[in-house]
PANU-182154 format. One record per residue (C-alpha): x, y, z; chain; residue number from 1; residue in one letter. Coordinates in Angstrom, 1 decimal. Each point is the difference from the previous one (the first is absolute). Layout:
ATOM     px     py     pz c   k r
ATOM      X      Y      Z A NUM a
...
This chain:
ATOM     px     py     pz c   k r
ATOM  -25.1   53.1  -79.0 A   1 m
ATOM    0.6   -3.1    2.1 A   2 k
ATOM    2.4   -2.6   -1.3 A   3 k
ATOM   -0.2   -3.8    0.1 A   4 l
ATOM    2.9   -1.7    1.7 A   5 s
ATOM    1.0   -2.9   -2.4 A   6 i
ATOM    3.1   -1.4   -1.5 A   7 e
ATOM    1.9    1.9   -2.7 A   8 n
ATOM   -0.6   -2.8   -2.5 A   9 n
ATOM   -3.8   -0.1    0.7 A  10 a
ATOM   -3.1    1.6   -1.4 A  11 i
ATOM   -3.3    0.3    1.8 A  12 f
ATOM   -3.0   -0.4   -2.3 A  13 i
ATOM   -3.1    1.9    1.3 A  14 l
ATOM   -3.4   -0.2   -1.5 A  15 t
ATOM   -2.2    1.3    2.8 A  16 d
ATOM   -1.2    3.5   -0.7 A  17 r
ATOM    0.3    1.4    3.6 A  18 l
ATOM    3.5   -1.4    0.3 A  19 t
ATOM    1.0    1.5   -3.3 A  20 r
ATOM   -1.3    3.4    1.1 A  21 k
ATOM    1.6   -0.4    3.4 A  22 y
ATOM    3.5   -0.5   -1.5 A  23 l
ATOM    0.0    2.4   -2.9 A  24 c
ATOM   -2.5    2.6    1.3 A  25 g
ATOM   -2.1   -0.1   -3.2 A  26 v
ATOM   -3.3   -1.8   -0.5 A  27 d
ATOM   -0.3   -1.9   -3.2 A  28 v
ATOM   -3.1   -2.2   -0.5 A  29 a
ATOM    1.9   -2.8   -1.8 A  30 e
ATOM    3.6   -0.9    0.0 A  31 g
ATOM    3.0   -2.1    1.3 A  32 i
ATOM    2.6    1.7    2.1 A  33 l
ATOM    3.5   -1.4    0.0 A  34 c
ATOM    2.0    1.0    3.0 A  35 a
ATOM    3.7   -0.6   -0.2 A  36 g
ATOM    2.9    2.5   -0.1 A  37 q
ATOM   -2.7    2.4   -1.1 A  38 k
ATOM   -3.7    0.0   -0.6 A  39 l
ATOM   -1.5   -0.8   -3.5 A  40 t
ATOM   -3.7   -0.1   -0.7 A  41 l
ATOM   -1.4   -2.0   -2.9 A  42 f
ATOM   -3.5    1.1   -1.1 A  43 t
ATOM   -2.0   -0.3   -3.2 A  44 d
ATOM   -0.9    2.7   -2.6 A  45 a
ATOM   -3.1    1.1    1.9 A  46 r
ATOM    2.0    1.4    2.9 A  47 y
ATOM    3.6    0.2   -1.3 A  48 f
ATOM    0.3    3.6   -1.1 A  49 y
ATOM   -1.8    1.5    3.0 A  50 g
ATOM    2.0   -2.2    2.4 A  51 a
ATOM    3.3    0.8   -1.8 A  52 k
ATOM   -0.5    3.7    0.7 A  53 q
ATOM   -0.8   -0.5    3.6 A  54 k
ATOM    2.7   -2.6    0.7 A  55 l
ATOM    2.8    2.0   -1.7 A  56 e
ATOM   -0.5    2.6    2.8 A  57 k
ATOM    0.8   -2.5    2.7 A  58 v
ATOM    2.9   -1.8   -1.8 A  59 g
ATOM   -1.9   -3.2   -1.0 A  60 v
ATOM    0.4   -1.5   -3.4 A  61 d
ATOM   -3.1   -0.8   -2.0 A  62 c
ATOM   -0.1   -2.6   -2.8 A  63 k
ATOM   -2.8   -0.9   -2.4 A  64 l
ATOM   -1.4   -3.5    0.6 A  65 y
ATOM   -1.3   -1.7   -3.1 A  66 k
ATOM    0.5   -3.6    1.0 A  67 e
ATOM    1.5   -2.1    2.8 A  68 q
ATOM    3.3   -0.3   -1.9 A  69 n
ATOM    0.6    3.7    0.4 A  70 d
ATOM    0.2   -0.5    3.8 A  71 l
ATOM    1.9   -3.3   -0.3 A  72 f
ATOM    2.7    1.5   -2.3 A  73 s
ATOM    0.5    2.8    2.4 A  74 f
ATOM    0.5   -2.4    2.9 A  75 i
ATOM    2.5   -2.2   -2.0 A  76 k
ATOM    2.0    3.0   -1.1 A  77 q
ATOM    0.2    1.3    3.6 A  78 s
ATOM    2.0   -3.1    0.9 A  79 g
ATOM   -2.3   -0.7    3.0 A  80 a
ATOM    0.5   -3.4    1.6 A  81 q
ATOM   -2.7    0.4    2.6 A  82 v
ATOM   -3.7    1.0   -0.5 A  83 l
ATOM   -2.1    1.1    3.0 A  84 y
ATOM   -3.7   -0.2   -0.5 A  85 i
ATOM   -2.9    0.6    2.5 A  86 d
ATOM   -1.5   -3.5    0.5 A  87 y
ATOM   -3.2    1.6    1.3 A  88 e
ATOM   -0.6    1.9   -3.3 A  89 k
ATOM    1.6   -2.4   -2.5 A  90 c
ATOM   -2.1   -2.5   -1.9 A  91 s
ATOM    1.2   -3.6   -0.5 A  92 v
ATOM    0.3    0.7   -3.8 A  93 k
ATOM    2.2    3.0    0.6 A  94 e
ATOM    2.2   -2.0    2.4 A  95 y
ATOM    0.6   -2.7   -2.6 A  96 f
ATOM    0.6    2.6   -2.7 A  97 d
ATOM    2.7    1.6    2.2 A  98 y
ATOM    1.6   -3.4    0.5 A  99 l
ATOM    0.8   -0.2   -3.7 A 100 r
ATOM    2.5    2.9    0.4 A 101 l
ATOM    2.3   -2.4    1.9 A 102 g
ATOM    0.3    2.3    3.0 A 103 c
ATOM   -0.3   -0.9    3.7 A 104 e
ATOM   -3.5    0.9    1.1 A 105 i
ATOM   -0.5    1.4    3.5 A 106 k
ATOM   -3.1    1.2    1.9 A 107 d
ATOM    0.2    3.7    0.6 A 108 g
ATOM   -3.3    0.3    2.0 A 109 c
ATOM    1.7    0.4    3.4 A 110 e
ATOM    2.4    2.7   -1.4 A 111 i
ATOM   -2.9    2.0   -1.3 A 112 l
ATOM   -2.1   -0.4    3.1 A 113 c
ATOM    2.7    1.2    2.4 A 114 k
ATOM    1.0    2.9   -2.3 A 115 l
ATOM   -3.5    1.3   -0.2 A 116 r
ATOM   -0.6   -0.5    3.7 A 117 s
ATOM    2.4    2.8    1.0 A 118 i
ATOM   -1.8    3.2   -1.0 A 119 k
ATOM    1.7    3.2   -1.1 A 120 s
ATOM   -1.1    3.3    1.4 A 121 q
ATOM   -2.1    0.8   -3.1 A 122 t
ATOM   -1.8   -3.4    0.4 A 123 e
ATOM   -0.6    0.7    3.6 A 124 i
ATOM   -1.5    3.4   -0.7 A 125 e
ATOM   -2.3   -1.5   -2.6 A 126 n
ATOM   -1.2   -2.7    2.3 A 127 i
ATOM   -0.5    2.6    2.8 A 128 k
ATOM   -2.2    2.1   -2.4 A 129 k
ATOM   -2.0   -3.1   -1.0 A 130 a
ATOM   -0.6   -0.7    3.7 A 131 c
ATOM   -1.0    3.6    0.7 A 132 e
ATOM   -2.6   -0.2   -2.9 A 133 i
ATOM   -1.3   -3.3    1.2 A 134 m
ATOM   -0.6    1.1    3.6 A 135 q
ATOM   -1.8    3.1   -1.2 A 136 k
ATOM   -2.1   -1.9   -2.4 A 137 a
ATOM   -0.9   -2.6    2.7 A 138 y
ATOM   -1.2    2.5    2.6 A 139 y
ATOM   -1.9    2.0   -2.7 A 140 s
ATOM   -1.8   -3.2   -0.9 A 141 t
ATOM   -1.1   -0.7    3.6 A 142 l
ATOM   -2.4    3.0   -0.3 A 143 e
ATOM   -2.1   -2.1   -2.5 A 144 y
ATOM   -0.3   -3.0    2.3 A 145 i
ATOM   -3.7   -0.4    0.8 A 146 k
ATOM   -2.7   -2.7    0.1 A 147 v
ATOM   -0.9   -1.3   -3.5 A 148 g
ATOM    3.3    0.9   -1.7 A 149 v
ATOM    1.6   -3.0   -1.8 A 150 s
ATOM    3.6   -1.2    0.1 A 151 e
ATOM    0.3    0.8   -3.7 A 152 v
ATOM   -1.3    3.5    0.5 A 153 q
ATOM    2.6    0.7    2.8 A 154 v
ATOM    2.7   -1.4   -2.2 A 155 k
ATOM   -0.9    2.4   -2.9 A 156 e
ATOM   -0.2    2.9    2.4 A 157 i
ATOM    3.4   -0.8    1.4 A 158 l
ATOM    1.7   -0.4   -3.4 A 159 e
ATOM   -1.5    3.3   -1.2 A 160 d
ATOM    1.6    1.7    3.0 A 161 f
ATOM    3.3   -1.6   -0.8 A 162 m
ATOM    0.0    1.6   -3.4 A 163 i
ATOM   -1.3    3.3    1.3 A 164 k
ATOM    2.9    0.2    2.5 A 165 y
ATOM    2.6   -0.7   -2.6 A 166 g
ATOM    0.4   -3.7   -0.4 A 167 a
ATOM    0.5   -1.7   -3.4 A 168 e
ATOM   -2.5   -2.8    1.1 A 169 g
ATOM   -0.2   -2.8    2.4 A 170 s
ATOM    3.0   -2.2    0.7 A 171 s
ATOM   -2.0   -3.2    0.3 A 172 f
ATOM   -3.7   -1.1    0.1 A 173 e
ATOM   -1.7    1.9    2.7 A 174 t
ATOM   -1.6   -2.1    2.8 A 175 i
ATOM   -3.1    1.3    1.7 A 176 v
ATOM   -1.5   -2.6    2.4 A 177 a
ATOM   -3.1    0.5    2.2 A 178 f
ATOM   -1.0   -2.2    2.9 A 179 g
ATOM    1.0   -3.7   -0.2 A 180 k
ATOM    1.6    0.7   -3.4 A 181 n
ATOM    2.9    1.6    2.0 A 182 s
ATOM    0.9   -3.5    1.1 A 183 a
ATOM    1.2   -0.8   -3.5 A 184 v
ATOM    3.5    1.6   -0.3 A 185 p
ATOM   -0.3    0.4   -3.8 A 186 h
ATOM   -3.7    0.5   -0.2 A 187 h
ATOM   -1.2    0.9   -3.5 A 188 e
ATOM   -1.9    3.4    0.4 A 189 t
ATOM   -3.6   -0.6   -1.0 A 190 g
ATOM   -3.6    1.2    0.4 A 191 d
ATOM   -0.3   -0.6    3.7 A 192 t
ATOM   -1.7    3.1    1.6 A 193 v
ATOM    0.9    1.4    3.4 A 194 l
ATOM   -2.3   -0.6    2.9 A 195 t
ATOM    0.0    1.2    3.6 A 196 e
ATOM    2.7   -1.4    2.3 A 197 n
ATOM    2.4   -1.2   -2.7 A 198 s
ATOM    3.7   -0.2   -0.5 A 199 v
ATOM    1.4    2.1   -2.8 A 200 v
ATOM    3.4   -1.2   -1.2 A 201 l
ATOM    1.7    1.9   -2.9 A 202 i
ATOM    3.3   -1.2   -1.5 A 203 d
ATOM    1.2    2.4   -2.7 A 204 a
ATOM    3.1    1.6   -1.6 A 205 g
ATOM    0.8    2.5   -2.7 A 206 c
ATOM    2.7    0.8   -2.5 A 207 l
ATOM    2.1    3.2   -0.1 A 208 y
ATOM    2.6    0.3   -2.7 A 209 k
ATOM   -0.1   -3.8   -0.3 A 210 g
ATOM    0.5   -0.7    3.7 A 211 y
ATOM   -2.5   -1.8    2.3 A 212 c
ATOM   -1.6    0.6    3.3 A 213 s
ATOM   -1.9   -2.6    2.1 A 214 d
ATOM   -2.4    0.7    2.8 A 215 l
ATOM   -2.6   -2.0    1.9 A 216 t
ATOM   -2.3    1.3    2.7 A 217 r
ATOM   -2.8   -1.7    1.8 A 218 t
ATOM   -2.7    2.2    1.6 A 219 c
ATOM   -3.5   -0.7    1.4 A 220 f
ATOM   -3.3    1.4   -1.1 A 221 f
ATOM   -2.3    0.1    2.9 A 222 g
ATOM    0.7   -1.5    3.5 A 223 v
ATOM    2.7   -2.7    0.2 A 224 p
ATOM   -0.2   -2.7    2.7 A 225 d
ATOM    2.7   -0.7    2.5 A 226 k
ATOM    1.4   -2.9   -2.0 A 227 k
ATOM    0.6    2.1   -3.0 A 228 f
ATOM    1.6    2.8    2.0 A 229 i
ATOM    2.3   -2.4    1.8 A 230 d
ATOM    1.1   -1.7   -3.2 A 231 y
ATOM    0.5    3.4   -1.7 A 232 y
ATOM    2.2    1.1    2.9 A 233 n
ATOM    2.0   -3.2   -0.2 A 234 a
ATOM    0.7    0.5   -3.7 A 235 v
ATOM    0.9    3.6    0.5 A 236 l
ATOM    2.5   -1.0    2.8 A 237 k
ATOM    1.5   -2.6   -2.3 A 238 a
ATOM    0.4    2.7   -2.7 A 239 n
ATOM    1.7    2.4    2.4 A 240 l
ATOM    2.3   -2.6    1.5 A 241 l
ATOM    1.3   -0.9   -3.4 A 242 a
ATOM    0.4    3.6   -0.9 A 243 q
ATOM    1.9    0.7    3.3 A 244 e
ATOM    2.3   -3.0   -0.2 A 245 n
ATOM    1.0   -0.3   -3.6 A 246 i
ATOM    3.5    1.4   -0.4 A 247 k
ATOM    2.7    0.0   -2.7 A 248 n
ATOM    1.2   -3.6   -0.6 A 249 l
ATOM   -3.1   -1.5    1.7 A 250 t
ATOM   -0.9   -3.2   -1.8 A 251 t
ATOM   -3.4   -0.3   -1.8 A 252 a
ATOM   -0.6   -3.0    2.3 A 253 k
ATOM    0.6    2.0    3.1 A 254 e
ATOM   -2.2    2.8   -1.3 A 255 a
ATOM   -2.9   -2.3   -0.6 A 256 d
ATOM    0.5   -1.5    3.5 A 257 g
ATOM   -0.4    3.4    1.8 A 258 f
ATOM   -3.6    0.1   -1.1 A 259 a
ATOM   -0.8   -3.8   -0.1 A 260 r
ATOM    1.5   -0.7    3.4 A 261 d
ATOM   -2.1    2.7    1.6 A 262 y
ATOM   -3.2   -1.2   -1.7 A 263 l
ATOM    0.8   -3.5    1.3 A 264 k
ATOM   -0.1    1.4    3.6 A 265 t
ATOM   -3.5    1.1   -0.7 A 266 k
ATOM   -1.0   -3.3   -1.5 A 267 g
ATOM   -0.3    1.5   -3.5 A 268 l
ATOM    3.0   -1.2   -1.9 A 269 s
ATOM   -2.0   -2.7   -1.8 A 270 e
ATOM   -2.1    2.7   -1.5 A 271 y
ATOM    3.0    1.9   -1.4 A 272 f
ATOM    0.1   -1.9   -3.3 A 273 t
ATOM    2.5    2.0   -2.1 A 274 h
ATOM    3.5    1.5    0.4 A 275 s
ATOM    0.7    3.3    1.8 A 276 l
ATOM    0.7    1.9   -3.2 A 277 g
ATOM    1.8    0.4   -3.3 A 278 h
ATOM    2.3    2.4   -1.8 A 279 g
ATOM   -1.6    3.0   -1.9 A 280 v
ATOM    1.4    1.9   -3.0 A 281 g
ATOM   -0.7    0.0   -3.7 A 282 l
ATOM   -2.1   -3.1    0.8 A 283 e
ATOM   -2.4   -0.5    2.9 A 284 i
ATOM    1.7   -3.3    1.0 A 285 h
ATOM    3.8    0.1   -0.1 A 286 e
ATOM    2.9   -1.4    1.9 A 287 y
ATOM    0.2   -0.4    3.0 A 288 p
ATOM   -2.8   -2.1    1.2 A 289 r
ATOM   -0.4    0.4    3.8 A 290 l
ATOM   -0.9   -3.6    0.8 A 291 s
ATOM    1.0   -2.7    2.5 A 292 f
ATOM    1.0   -2.0   -3.1 A 293 k
ATOM    2.4    2.7   -1.3 A 294 s
ATOM    3.8    0.4    0.5 A 295 d
ATOM    0.0    3.6   -1.3 A 296 a
ATOM    1.8    2.6    2.1 A 297 v
ATOM   -1.6    3.5    0.3 A 298 l
ATOM    2.2    2.9   -0.7 A 299 q
ATOM    0.0    3.8    0.0 A 300 n
ATOM   -1.9    1.5   -2.9 A 301 d
ATOM   -2.3   -2.9   -0.5 A 302 m
ATOM   -3.7    0.7   -0.3 A 303 v
ATOM   -2.4   -2.6    1.1 A 304 f
ATOM   -3.4   -0.6    1.7 A 305 t
ATOM   -0.8   -1.0    3.5 A 306 i
ATOM   -3.5   -1.5   -0.1 A 307 e
ATOM   -1.0   -2.5    2.8 A 308 p
ATOM   -3.6   -1.2   -0.2 A 309 g
ATOM   -2.4   -2.5    1.5 A 310 v
ATOM   -2.9   -1.6   -1.9 A 311 y
ATOM   -2.9   -1.8    1.6 A 312 l
ATOM   -1.9   -1.9   -2.7 A 313 d
ATOM   -3.6    1.1   -0.2 A 314 g
ATOM    0.4    2.8    2.6 A 315 e
ATOM    2.6    2.7   -0.8 A 316 f
ATOM    3.5    0.8   -1.0 A 317 g
ATOM    2.4    2.7    1.3 A 318 i
ATOM    3.1    1.1   -1.9 A 319 r
ATOM    2.1    3.1    0.8 A 320 i
ATOM    2.6    0.7   -2.7 A 321 e
ATOM    2.6    2.8   -0.3 A 322 d
ATOM    2.6    0.6   -2.7 A 323 t
ATOM    3.3    0.7    1.8 A 324 v
ATOM    3.6    1.0   -0.7 A 325 l
ATOM    2.9   -1.4    1.9 A 326 l
ATOM    1.9    3.2    0.5 A 327 n
ATOM    3.2    0.4    2.1 A 328 d
ATOM   -0.6   -3.3    1.8 A 329 g
ATOM   -3.6    0.4    0.9 A 330 k
ATOM   -3.5   -0.1   -1.5 A 331 v
ATOM   -1.4    3.2   -1.4 A 332 e
ATOM   -3.8   -0.2   -0.7 A 333 r
ATOM   -0.9    1.6   -3.3 A 334 l
ATOM   -3.6    0.7    1.2 A 335 f
ATOM   -0.7    2.5    2.8 A 336 s
ATOM   -3.5   -1.0    1.2 A 337 d
ATOM   -1.1   -1.3    3.3 A 338 d
ATOM   -0.6   -3.8   -0.2 A 339 k
ATOM   -2.2   -0.3    3.0 A 340 n
ATOM   -3.4   -1.5   -0.7 A 341 l
ATOM   -2.1    2.4   -2.0 A 342 l
ATOM   -3.8   -0.3    0.6 A 343 i
ATOM   -2.3    1.5   -2.5 A 344 i
ATOM   -3.5    0.7    1.3 A 345 k
């Protein structure tokens, strides 16, 4: 189990389910994890006895939670002078409740983000497997791309293949966008049917043992014109440049610039309307964010996406996204496919 680096006189109060699971290795639907000199989970009678048996095996205390005072008495008796809470997960009411304890309150969000961003070997293997499943499901789905099929139908086919190949489910809401719908980066998959000479953009990911994958591919059904081909090749080149140039200790701002600066030379940077990528792990969007606005530093054993795109409103969009690992100072793609333009006829 990974440990939080906090003062000896501090307790970190964790209410987020995924973070609790991450730190103690046991998934409990409801509970509050106190991380200090050791881990103690408070949970109510619905989960207590089952959780207690699991947690004892990993050296985590489990206490029955009947009312808020059970938790507050524990904190007071611990002698803690500092309380860390995750400001992104804590409600205003909870914050003011904790203030009553008389401890100094600190935001622990950054501590959690950085801890979770460095993946263990087990986490890396789970993400690699999620990527393997996702790639296989995507290419199996392409066999069903034909005139008259709807975006929703393709989504359902793709998600069925994810499950068939071993995924627990999708890691986010699958995007299938035909034609001009591809120009909307977060298009809501709908009833649009495929016609001849259309863009097919699919953005999808799956879960394996709780870990995410994220893949976007843009292909063309029919015969693309020169403009689309040129733009596709520019986005692909931006993707490859970022992949080739990102190293250990590259800043997120520099990483974004590798792709954005190239697209600028092609007159396309104004159509690249989002950041280069984001961390991937237990959640589909994690630290670090690969953006020109970010001060994050990329490090070995981080997993993140590289996903440049261009979007021409009312015409088409192109996004090429890989989930990658920063391994031994360089980017390792977790997909193995050829990203050259795929034309389906």
